[in-house]
Z-matrix of the N, CA and C atoms (Angstrom, degrees):
N
C 1 1.441
C 2 1.500 1 109.00
N 3 1.215 2 114.97 1 130.59
C 4 1.442 3 119.80 2 -177.36
C 5 1.480 4 109.45 3 -111.44
N 6 1.375 5 121.57 4 131.94
C 7 1.338 6 127.71 5 179.27
C 8 1.542 7 110.37 6 -101.43
N 9 1.240 8 114.72 7 128.84
C 10 1.460 9 123.10 8 -178.48
C 11 1.486 10 114.33 9 -121.21
N 12 1.322 11 117.29 10 152.04
C 13 1.428 12 120.03 11 175.24
C 14 1.550 13 104.04 12 -61.21
N 15 1.456 14 118.88 13 150.43
C 16 1.283 15 119.73 14 174.31
C 17 1.521 16 118.15 15 -58.85
N 18 1.161 17 114.69 16 125.59
C 19 1.496 18 122.76 17 -174.83
C 20 1.485 19 105.19 18 -178.40
N 21 1.301 20 116.11 19 -165.67
C 22 1.433 21 120.97 20 176.44
C 23 1.518 22 109.84 21 -73.57
N 24 1.348 23 118.43 22 117.11
C 25 1.402 24 124.60 23 -177.34
C 26 1.642 25 109.56 24 -69.13
N 27 1.221 26 112.72 25 147.04
C 28 1.531 27 115.93 26 178.92
C 29 1.469 28 107.86 27 -61.96
N 30 1.297 29 117.10 28 173.85
C 31 1.370 30 126.08 29 -178.43
C 32 1.494 31 110.57 30 -63.76
N 33 1.280 32 116.74 31 132.26
C 34 1.548 33 123.61 32 173.78
C 35 1.555 34 105.37 33 88.75
N 36 1.324 35 120.35 34 9.20
C 37 1.512 36 120.24 35 174.77
C 38 1.436 37 107.33 36 -124.20
N 39 1.430 38 110.90 37 160.02
C 40 1.553 39 117.61 38 175.29
C 41 1.568 40 103.04 39 -135.57
N 42 1.329 41 110.97 40 164.40
C 43 1.476 42 119.26 41 177.38
C 44 1.587 43 106.79 42 -98.47
N 45 1.301 44 114.67 43 132.40
C 46 1.477 45 119.12 44 -177.11
C 47 1.555 46 102.90 45 -93.22
N 48 1.257 47 116.03 46 132.52
C 49 1.428 48 124.37 47 -179.71
C 50 1.446 49 110.59 48 -77.10
N 51 1.330 50 125.87 49 -15.19
C 52 1.472 51 127.09 50 179.32
C 53 1.510 52 111.05 51 -92.51
N 54 1.395 53 116.74 52 -60.39
C 55 1.477 54 116.97 53 -178.17
C 56 1.419 55 111.81 54 -87.64
N 57 1.318 56 121.40 55 -9.86
C 58 1.494 57 127.07 56 -178.57
C 59 1.450 58 116.39 57 58.99
N 60 1.456 59 112.98 58 36.59
C 61 1.414 60 118.18 59 174.95
C 62 1.478 61 106.93 60 -110.12
N 63 1.348 62 113.79 61 152.11
C 64 1.506 63 121.62 62 171.20
C 65 1.503 64 102.82 63 -86.41
N 66 1.402 65 114.77 64 116.92
C 67 1.529 66 120.54 65 -177.15
C 68 1.524 67 104.40 66 -128.02
N 69 1.309 68 107.01 67 156.79
C 70 1.502 69 118.55 68 177.41
C 71 1.532 70 109.52 69 -55.96
N 72 1.379 71 112.01 70 140.43
C 73 1.541 72 118.19 71 177.15
C 74 1.554 73 116.95 72 -50.70
N 75 1.367 74 113.91 73 -24.41
C 76 1.415 75 117.97 74 -176.08
C 77 1.577 76 108.93 75 -66.83
N 78 1.354 77 118.85 76 -18.93
C 79 1.405 78 119.88 77 175.88
C 80 1.410 79 117.88 78 -81.63
N 81 1.269 80 119.48 79 -1.53
C 82 1.478 81 127.51 80 -175.33
C 83 1.570 82 111.92 81 -115.16
N 84 1.386 83 110.23 82 150.58
C 85 1.513 84 120.62 83 173.07
C 86 1.610 85 101.42 84 -72.71
N 87 1.272 86 118.44 85 154.67
C 88 1.460 87 124.42 86 179.41
C 89 1.617 88 113.73 87 -34.35
N 90 1.428 89 111.28 88 -52.90
C 91 1.468 90 116.62 89 -177.46
C 92 1.537 91 110.62 90 -113.85
N 93 1.357 92 115.85 91 17.32
C 94 1.472 93 119.12 92 -179.75
C 95 1.460 94 114.79 93 -68.67
N 96 1.439 95 106.84 94 155.04
C 97 1.488 96 109.78 95 174.93
C 98 1.571 97 108.39 96 -120.30
N 99 1.268 98 115.90 97 4.35
C 100 1.487 99 120.92 98 177.70
C 101 1.435 100 109.25 99 -125.33
N 102 1.251 101 116.88 100 131.47
C 103 1.552 102 122.68 101 177.47
C 104 1.473 103 115.74 102 -65.70
N 105 1.339 104 117.87 103 153.27
C 106 1.579 105 123.00 104 -176.30
C 107 1.401 106 110.33 105 -55.52
N 108 1.304 107 125.63 106 -37.81
C 109 1.448 108 126.62 107 179.25
C 110 1.529 109 111.77 108 -58.97
N 111 1.315 110 112.48 109 -51.60
C 112 1.512 111 119.37 110 175.49
C 113 1.500 112 114.33 111 -58.03
N 114 1.353 113 116.38 112 -43.21
C 115 1.511 114 119.36 113 -176.73
C 116 1.624 115 104.93 114 -69.77
N 117 1.357 116 116.64 115 -33.71
C 118 1.556 117 111.26 116 -177.56
C 119 1.501 118 110.19 117 -70.33
N 120 1.367 119 114.46 118 -38.26
C 121 1.450 120 119.28 119 178.71
C 122 1.532 121 113.88 120 -63.94
N 123 1.363 122 118.50 121 -36.36
C 124 1.390 123 119.67 122 173.19
C 125 1.504 124 117.45 123 -71.34
N 126 1.393 125 116.43 124 -33.13
C 127 1.502 126 121.00 125 171.79
C 128 1.484 127 110.75 126 -62.94
N 129 1.334 128 115.37 127 -47.63
C 130 1.450 129 121.62 128 -178.34
C 131 1.579 130 114.69 129 -57.31
N 132 1.278 131 112.77 130 -45.09
C 133 1.488 132 122.75 131 174.56
C 134 1.460 133 110.44 132 -59.62
N 135 1.302 134 117.86 133 -47.12
C 136 1.426 135 126.68 134 -171.24
C 137 1.615 136 108.43 135 -66.84
N 138 1.260 137 113.46 136 -43.69
C 139 1.541 138 126.03 137 177.03
C 140 1.590 139 110.51 138 -61.00
N 141 1.289 140 107.43 139 -46.02
C 142 1.526 141 113.86 140 -177.76
C 143 1.551 142 111.26 141 -67.53
N 144 1.314 143 114.54 142 -44.29
C 145 1.501 144 120.47 143 174.17
C 146 1.504 145 115.89 144 -61.28
N 147 1.320 146 115.29 145 -38.76
C 148 1.521 147 118.92 146 174.87
C 149 1.583 148 112.06 147 -65.51
N 150 1.278 149 115.77 148 -42.24
C 151 1.419 150 120.63 149 -178.64
C 152 1.484 151 106.87 150 -69.54
N 153 1.243 152 126.88 151 -44.32
C 154 1.495 153 128.17 152 178.84
C 155 1.378 154 108.42 153 -62.80
N 156 1.291 155 122.01 154 -40.15
C 157 1.508 156 124.78 155 -176.48
C 158 1.533 157 109.12 156 -70.14
N 159 1.433 158 115.54 157 -46.01
C 160 1.539 159 115.35 158 173.44
C 161 1.376 160 115.75 159 -63.88
N 162 1.421 161 122.35 160 -40.79
C 163 1.374 162 120.00 161 -174.51
C 164 1.454 163 118.73 162 -84.07
N 165 1.372 164 117.44 163 -38.14
C 166 1.478 165 123.53 164 -177.60
C 167 1.440 166 115.27 165 -109.25
N 168 1.271 167 121.03 166 -6.97
C 169 1.556 168 122.55 167 175.10
C 170 1.523 169 106.43 168 82.73
N 171 1.304 170 127.24 169 8.16
C 172 1.363 171 126.15 170 176.74
C 173 1.493 172 111.26 171 -67.92
N 174 1.355 173 115.19 172 135.65
C 175 1.386 174 116.05 173 -177.36
C 176 1.562 175 111.04 174 -86.80
N 177 1.216 176 121.85 175 168.17
C 178 1.537 177 128.66 176 -178.35
C 179 1.552 178 104.02 177 -47.61
N 180 1.345 179 118.02 178 128.58
C 181 1.417 180 122.72 179 176.18
C 182 1.428 181 117.91 180 81.74
N 183 1.330 182 121.16 181 -8.40
C 184 1.495 183 123.04 182 -175.96
C 185 1.548 184 110.76 183 -76.27
N 186 1.379 185 120.71 184 -33.93
C 187 1.396 186 120.52 185 171.37
C 188 1.589 187 109.52 186 -60.16
N 189 1.300 188 118.62 187 -45.96
C 190 1.377 189 118.54 188 -177.39
C 191 1.579 190 114.82 189 -67.24
N 192 1.431 191 111.56 190 -30.48
C 193 1.488 192 118.31 191 170.15
C 194 1.431 193 113.42 192 -60.22
N 195 1.419 194 113.98 193 -50.72
C 196 1.465 195 117.56 194 -179.71
C 197 1.600 196 110.08 195 -60.61
N 198 1.334 197 116.54 196 -43.93
C 199 1.382 198 116.73 197 -180.00
C 200 1.523 199 116.41 198 -61.76
N 201 1.348 200 116.93 199 -37.16
C 202 1.400 201 121.25 200 173.88
C 203 1.586 202 115.40 201 -67.59
N 204 1.320 203 113.81 202 -37.39
C 205 1.458 204 120.99 203 -178.44
C 206 1.554 205 107.89 204 -73.34
N 207 1.366 206 118.62 205 -27.84
C 208 1.405 207 116.72 206 177.68
C 209 1.580 208 114.36 207 -95.05
N 210 1.308 209 113.81 208 16.36
C 211 1.465 210 126.73 209 173.22
C 212 1.627 211 108.06 210 70.07
N 213 1.301 212 116.92 211 31.83
C 214 1.403 213 118.17 212 179.67
C 215 1.576 214 115.92 213 71.85
N 216 1.298 215 114.42 214 9.22
C 217 1.363 216 114.88 215 -167.24
C 218 1.629 217 110.47 216 -125.93
N 219 1.359 218 121.69 217 166.28
C 220 1.455 219 124.70 218 175.29
C 221 1.447 220 107.31 219 -61.60
N 222 1.375 221 118.79 220 138.87
C 223 1.429 222 124.16 221 -178.34
C 224 1.543 223 108.99 222 -77.40
N 225 1.258 224 126.43 223 -4.26
C 226 1.467 225 122.04 224 171.18
C 227 1.470 226 115.15 225 -107.48
N 228 1.337 227 115.92 226 -53.92
C 229 1.524 228 119.18 227 -177.15
C 230 1.495 229 108.04 228 -82.56
N 231 1.271 230 118.92 229 -22.24
C 232 1.494 231 121.43 230 -179.47
C 233 1.597 232 116.10 231 74.13
N 234 1.343 233 108.17 232 11.66
C 235 1.589 234 113.64 233 178.84
C 236 1.518 235 111.74 234 -97.39
N 237 1.305 236 114.01 235 143.28
C 238 1.392 237 123.05 236 177.91
C 239 1.571 238 112.07 237 -77.90
N 240 1.138 239 121.69 238 156.55
C 241 1.493 240 123.23 239 177.04
C 242 1.450 241 113.00 240 -136.64
N 243 1.306 242 117.95 241 149.92
C 244 1.438 243 118.51 242 176.50
C 245 1.452 244 121.99 243 -64.07
N 246 1.365 245 111.50 244 -30.56
C 247 1.498 246 118.74 245 179.82
C 248 1.561 247 109.56 246 -95.25
N 249 1.360 248 114.24 247 -173.17
C 250 1.511 249 115.64 248 179.22
C 251 1.513 250 108.21 249 -76.57
N 252 1.322 251 112.74 250 159.55
C 253 1.467 252 117.42 251 171.92
C 254 1.454 253 110.62 252 -94.22
N 255 1.326 254 113.41 253 154.60
C 256 1.546 255 123.31 254 -174.75
C 257 1.494 256 106.52 255 -77.86
N 258 1.359 257 118.59 256 143.80
C 259 1.345 258 123.42 257 169.29
C 260 1.596 259 110.79 258 -85.23
N 261 1.257 260 115.16 259 110.30
C 262 1.478 261 121.88 260 -172.65
C 263 1.569 262 109.33 261 -89.55
N 264 1.322 263 116.63 262 136.40
C 265 1.454 264 119.54 263 178.74
C 266 1.516 265 107.61 264 -141.56
N 267 1.358 266 111.79 265 157.24
C 268 1.513 267 118.70 266 176.82
C 269 1.496 268 109.90 267 -76.57
N 270 1.338 269 116.45 268 126.78
C 271 1.457 270 120.14 269 -179.07
C 272 1.553 271 115.36 270 -73.64
N 273 1.336 272 114.71 271 -11.53
C 274 1.504 273 118.06 272 178.45
C 275 1.480 274 111.65 273 -90.25
N 276 1.411 275 114.54 274 -40.07
C 277 1.508 276 119.30 275 -173.70
C 278 1.610 277 110.15 276 -106.79
N 279 1.368 278 114.13 277 -21.76
C 280 1.481 279 114.13 278 -176.25
C 281 1.437 280 114.54 279 86.42
N 282 1.379 281 117.74 280 -7.01
C 283 1.432 282 120.06 281 -174.03
C 284 1.603 283 111.02 282 -75.85
N 285 1.352 284 112.46 283 131.62
C 286 1.458 285 122.01 284 179.35
C 287 1.572 286 105.56 285 -67.24
N 288 1.341 287 115.14 286 132.57
C 289 1.417 288 122.27 287 -178.05
C 290 1.528 289 112.20 288 -103.88
N 291 1.343 290 114.23 289 -38.48
C 292 1.481 291 112.60 290 177.72
C 293 1.576 292 104.20 291 164.00
N 294 1.362 293 112.23 292 -161.43
C 295 1.495 294 117.67 293 -178.34
C 296 1.568 295 107.64 294 -109.09
N 297 1.292 296 115.45 295 139.55
C 298 1.463 297 123.13 296 178.39
C 299 1.505 298 107.27 297 -137.51
N 300 1.419 299 108.31 298 152.33
C 301 1.475 300 113.52 299 173.60
C 302 1.604 301 108.04 300 -72.83
N 303 1.292 302 110.54 301 163.31
C 304 1.470 303 110.30 302 -177.64
C 305 1.507 304 114.76 303 -60.64
N 306 1.374 305 116.12 304 -33.67
C 307 1.369 306 120.83 305 -178.03
C 308 1.575 307 113.54 306 -60.30
N 309 1.291 308 109.46 307 -49.98
C 310 1.547 309 118.00 308 178.05
C 311 1.538 310 110.53 309 -66.55
N 312 1.359 311 118.54 310 -43.26
C 313 1.402 312 121.81 311 -175.79
C 314 1.528 313 116.36 312 -69.47
N 315 1.348 314 110.21 313 -38.94
C 316 1.518 315 115.77 314 -173.52
C 317 1.457 316 113.85 315 -100.80
N 318 1.433 317 115.32 316 -22.74
C 319 1.488 318 112.21 317 -178.07
C 320 1.529 319 108.38 318 -120.67
N 321 1.322 320 123.44 319 -38.98
C 322 1.338 321 120.40 320 -171.26
C 323 1.477 322 110.18 321 -73.00
N 324 1.275 323 124.19 322 -48.56
C 325 1.452 324 129.44 323 178.74
C 326 1.574 325 108.52 324 -69.84
N 327 1.257 326 117.54 325 -29.46
C 328 1.555 327 118.94 326 179.90
C 329 1.519 328 110.47 327 -92.70
N 330 1.310 329 124.34 328 -29.46
C 331 1.475 330 118.75 329 -166.30
C 332 1.487 331 107.79 330 -130.48
N 333 1.252 332 130.24 331 -2.65
C 334 1.506 333 122.40 332 -175.35
C 335 1.486 334 113.18 333 145.57
N 336 1.270 335 114.23 334 175.92
C 337 1.460 336 120.81 335 -171.26
C 338 1.579 337 114.66 336 -113.66
N 339 1.304 338 117.70 337 17.74
C 340 1.532 339 125.92 338 179.78
C 341 1.513 340 111.35 339 48.32
N 342 1.326 341 117.66 340 32.88
C 343 1.569 342 120.73 341 171.36
C 344 1.492 343 110.92 342 57.92
N 345 1.304 344 121.66 343 37.12
C 346 1.384 345 126.49 344 -179.94
C 347 1.503 346 112.19 345 -124.58
N 348 1.351 347 119.18 346 108.26
C 349 1.458 348 119.08 347 -177.82
C 350 1.606 349 109.45 348 -65.25
N 351 1.339 350 116.13 349 -29.20
C 352 1.480 351 116.40 350 -178.21
C 353 1.566 352 106.17 351 -70.48
N 354 1.237 353 118.75 352 -41.81
C 355 1.456 354 119.69 353 -178.77
C 356 1.507 355 109.89 354 -69.35
N 357 1.365 356 115.75 355 -36.81
C 358 1.446 357 116.14 356 175.96
C 359 1.508 358 114.55 357 -62.49
N 360 1.289 359 115.94 358 -36.57
C 361 1.524 360 122.72 359 -179.28
C 362 1.468 361 105.36 360 -68.09
N 363 1.451 362 118.02 361 -47.51
C 364 1.397 363 121.63 362 179.85
C 365 1.446 364 112.19 363 -58.64
N 366 1.199 365 118.33 364 -41.97
C 367 1.563 366 125.48 365 178.79
C 368 1.500 367 106.92 366 -63.09
N 369 1.300 368 122.18 367 -45.24
C 370 1.411 369 125.21 368 178.63
C 371 1.448 370 112.83 369 -59.83
N 372 1.391 371 116.77 370 -45.90
C 373 1.422 372 121.29 371 176.39
C 374 1.480 373 114.59 372 -60.49
N 375 1.413 374 115.39 373 -45.02
C 376 1.409 375 126.60 374 178.72
C 377 1.589 376 108.64 375 -57.40
N 378 1.333 377 117.43 376 -45.72
C 379 1.490 378 117.68 377 -173.13
C 380 1.571 379 110.31 378 -75.73
N 381 1.313 380 116.18 379 -25.11
C 382 1.444 381 121.09 380 -176.91
C 383 1.561 382 112.31 381 -89.88
N 384 1.331 383 112.29 382 -26.53
C 385 1.483 384 117.74 383 177.66
C 386 1.526 385 113.29 384 -142.55
N 387 1.401 386 115.06 385 63.15
C 388 1.496 387 118.21 386 -176.92
C 389 1.582 388 114.17 387 -57.02
N 390 1.296 389 117.47 388 143.39
C 391 1.442 390 116.51 389 -176.81
C 392 1.542 391 117.06 390 -75.10
N 393 1.246 392 119.10 391 -26.49
C 394 1.540 393 120.71 392 -178.33
C 395 1.604 394 115.21 393 -50.50
N 396 1.329 395 116.79 394 -55.43
C 397 1.472 396 115.81 395 -179.91
C 398 1.446 397 112.00 396 -56.93
N 399 1.389 398 119.29 397 -36.18
C 400 1.490 399 120.00 398 177.59
C 401 1.544 400 113.82 399 -66.75
N 402 1.294 401 119.27 400 -37.10
C 403 1.420 402 130.89 401 -175.70
C 404 1.507 403 113.75 402 -79.90
N 405 1.403 404 116.84 403 -57.00
C 406 1.404 405 121.09 404 -176.55
C 407 1.492 406 118.13 405 -113.44
N 408 1.349 407 115.10 406 -8.24
C 409 1.450 408 118.94 407 -176.39
C 410 1.554 409 106.50 408 99.56
N 411 1.326 410 113.63 409 177.12
C 412 1.565 411 119.04 410 175.80
C 413 1.505 412 110.83 411 -74.09
N 414 1.406 413 111.50 412 129.83
C 415 1.470 414 119.66 413 176.78
C 416 1.531 415 102.63 414 -133.12
N 417 1.387 416 117.38 415 139.10
C 418 1.341 417 124.86 416 -179.83
C 419 1.416 418 117.77 417 -109.14
N 420 1.377 419 123.50 418 139.78
C 421 1.425 420 126.13 419 171.78
C 422 1.522 421 110.54 420 -58.15
N 423 1.343 422 118.91 421 144.15
C 424 1.395 423 124.21 422 -175.95
C 425 1.561 424 116.84 423 -48.19
N 426 1.401 425 115.78 424 -34.32
C 427 1.446 426 121.69 425 175.53
C 428 1.517 427 118.70 426 -64.80
N 429 1.359 428 108.80 427 -21.92
C 430 1.648 429 114.81 428 -178.12
C 431 1.475 430 111.32 429 -107.45
N 432 1.310 431 121.05 430 1.22
C 433 1.409 432 122.74 431 -171.87
C 434 1.534 433 113.27 432 -88.66
N 435 1.314 434 116.28 433 -10.66
C 436 1.467 435 117.74 434 -174.09
C 437 1.441 436 110.11 435 -108.44
């Protein structure tokens, strides 16, 4: 894939209005203005936002707000991940606590603290003072909102 400055693309290429790259016509629908990669990203974000809204009651943009306030990293181990972070919630009250990486959400809180006092202390602080209520207010998991 060749990236060119915006101008008339060479034969067989089109300009994508989203990523602003000149891409081969094979990446576009017949009359499309957005390449298939950009369409896929938009669909994925929309689907994720719908699921998070339905399941956890987060309003549009609140996942991104939490992610930004947490510095783009897990609220316990402070590491960034290539994929999305999990929305963590209390299973007793349904209250959303924050965003965690899959390892912390599914293994650390469920199965142990990886022999790290720093992570144990961070998990303790997280559970006693979760960031989500401070950042976006109280949101409840769908099983606790009725």
